[in-house]
N, C-alpha and C positions, 0 to 999 in steps of 0.2 A: 484651874482646878476649882471644883465646886464641892462643898461639903454639905451633906444632909445631916443636920444636927440630931434629929430624933432617931436616926438609924446609924449614925456615926460612919456613913459610907462616903467615899469620894468618887467623883466622876470627872473625867477629862473632857473638856469641850475644846475642840480644835477647829479653827477657822479654815485653814488651808489643808487640803488633801492632795494638792498637786495642781498642775497647770493644764490638765486635760479639760476639754469642753464638757459641760454637764448637760445631760438630757433628762427628761422626766422619767425615763426608764432606768436611770442610774440610782434612784433613791425612792424611798417611801416616806410619807409623813407619819410620825408617831408622837405619842404623848408619853412622857416619862415622869418620874418623881420630881424631876428638875424643871422641865419646860413642857409646853404644849405645842403641837404642830411643828416639830423640828424635822429637818431632813436627816435621815439615816441612810447612808450609802450602802448599796448591796455589795457583798463581797465580790471582788473581781472587777468592779466597775472602775475604781480609782486606786484601790490598794489590793495587795495579795498577802496572804499569810506565807511566810517563808517556807513552810512545809510543802506548800503547793508547787514551789519552784525547785525543790530538791529532787523531784521525780524525773526531771529531764536534765539536760546538760547546761541549762542556762546559768547556773551558779559556778560551774567549773572554773571559769576565768575571772570571776568577780571577787578578787582578793579583799577589796575594801568592805564589801558586805559580809563576807565570811569572817573576817577579823572583828568587825563590829558586833557580829552575833556572839562570838566567843567572849568578847569584852563584856557585853551585856549580861551574859549568863554568869560570868565571874562576879559581877556586882550583885546580881540576884542571889547568888550563893553566899557571898560575904554578908549581905544584909539579911539573909534567911527569909526572903520574901518571894512570893509568886511561884507558880508552876513553871518549870524551866524547859519547856518543849518549844520547838520552832513554830508550833501552832500559835504561840503567843508573841510572835514578832511580825509586824506589818511592814511591807515595802510599798512605796509609791510606784505607780505604773507609768509615771511621766519621765522616767530615766534620770531623775534626781537621786543621787546616791545617798543613802541613809536608811536607818531603821527606826521603828517605834515599838517599844515593848508595851504590852497590854496585860491586863489581868494580874495585878499585883496583890490582891487581897489575901491570898493564902499565906499562911505561915508554914514553912516546911516542917516535916516531922523532926523530932529531937534525935532520931537515930543517925549516928555518924555513918557515912558511906564507907564501906570496907575496901573499896576499890582504890588502887593506886594510880589509875590512869587519869590525868588531869581533866580530860573532857568528860569522863564518866562521873567525876565528882561534881562538876558544875551543871551538867545537863541531865535530864531524866530520860530514860528509855532511848538510849543512843543506838541507832541502827548502823549497819555496816556502811550504808551510803553516807550517813552523817559523819562517821569516823573518817571516811575518805575526804569529805569536804572540809571538816573543821579541825581535825587533830593537829595539823601542822601549824596552826595559829596559837596553840596554847602557850608557846614560849614567847610569842610576840606581843601579847597584851600587856597593858600596864597593871601591875599588881602592887599591893601594899608591901613595902620592903620591911616595915616594922609593925609591931603591934601598936594599937592606939592607946595612949595613956588616958586613964579615966578622967583626969582633970583637963584634958584637951577640949577646946571648944567644939570640935566635931563630935567627940564622944558625948558631950553634954546635950548637943542638939539631937543626935540620933536617939539617945536614951530618953530624953524628956519629950520631944515632939513626936517621935515615931515609936517609942517603947521598944527599942532594939537593945537587947542585952549585949553590952560591950565585951564582957568576958567571953561569952560564946562566940561573938564576932571575931575576937582575937584568936580563939581556937581554930576557927575556919581559915583565918589569914595564915596561921602557922601550918595547918594541914595542907593547904594548897601550895604554899612555898616549899614545903618538904617534898611534896609530890613532884613538883617541877624539878627540884634538885636531883631526885632519883632518876628522872627521865633523861637528864643530860648526860 
């Protein structure tokens, strides 16, 4: 993780994007605020956005990826960070299972979602295809069982280092837990 002090922005620098061979057509050299002449890989060369794989049947039997996606969106929802569409999840193309969330800089709107469907609370703009793929995993993810006490070390770290409002986070923990209970 790299922080640009004067803009207060963070960037993730990742050494490994998988075990596929690399050719010159897979990347371009760019200069950023952080470094000069770095390799930026083209979309589809070594990683895909999850939304690109939802269009065909390649995710139908991939329970690990689907559950990881729902878990990831639950954490984004609880922390109130990042746009929660599957366009912000990357998958490696070398058949190593796992996801990588990107684009965390947004703070979600203060409006509480009025929907009682667990998937629609944690994801934005849920399509029918996404409902088919991910809805069955909302009961299987790990969720906070209790609210976080304000004097808990986790609460102190989240509020101090990341400016996360713990009372609002606790409201989201409770809202999702209630939603799951209604679904059962």
